[in-house]
C-alpha positions, -999 to 999 in steps of 0.1 A, spaced: -365 600 -483 -375 586 -449 -354 563 -427 -370 546 -397 -348 538 -368 -373 513 -354 -356 483 -371 -325 491 -349 -344 486 -317 -353 510 -289 -317 514 -278 -289 522 -302 -256 514 -284 -235 491 -305 -207 504 -327 -218 481 -355 -253 495 -354 -240 530 -355 -219 522 -386 -248 506 -403 -270 536 -397 -243 560 -408 -238 542 -440 -276 540 -447 -279 578 -442 -248 585 -462 -259 563 -491 -294 580 -491 -278 614 -492 -256 606 -522 -283 588 -541 -309 615 -543 -292 646 -528 -323 656 -511 -335 658 -475 -335 627 -453 -363 624 -427 -352 602 -398 -381 589 -378 -370 583 -342 -404 575 -327 -394 540 -316 -359 550 -304 -358 555 -266 -321 563 -262 -288 562 -279 -252 560 -267 -233 593 -270 -206 576 -290 -232 562 -315 -245 598 -318 -210 610 -325 -204 581 -349 -236 589 -369 -245 625 -365 -212 640 -355 -195 624 -386 -223 636 -409 -221 671 -394 -184 673 -401 -187 659 -436 -217 681 -446 -210 712 -427 -235 729 -403 -257 745 -430 -261 714 -452 -265 691 -421 -294 710 -407 -309 716 -442 -307 679 -452 -310 659 -420 -345 662 -405 -351 644 -372 -388 636 -365 -404 622 -333 -371 625 -314 -375 631 -277 -357 659 -260 -333 634 -244 -324 620 -279 -319 655 -293 -296 663 -264 -276 631 -270 -273 639 -307 -261 675 -299 -235 660 -275 -224 636 -302 -219 665 -326 -201 685 -300 -177 656 -292 -169 652 -329 -162 689 -332 -139 688 -301 -120 658 -315 -115 677 -347 -101 708 -328 -77 686 -309 -64 669 -340 
């Protein structure tokens, strides 16, 4: 399955947008249980808290192995990849603090 972030605009920075994207990915994962390709070609940047809200949450729920096996990012700039890594790291740090 493929999810295109273009409909969310070039900048993902709103909490509501993050929640919408998370739910879309989560639903796709539960419906077919296969890999989800996320096209980020039209996404210029993303707030770190949105990356945590989307990818950090999925990483914690799926575990590292299944996350990297099932979530495939395509056309993501190095900046976006870094932001997503920071979001995952922030989610892991919050988990450790809890």
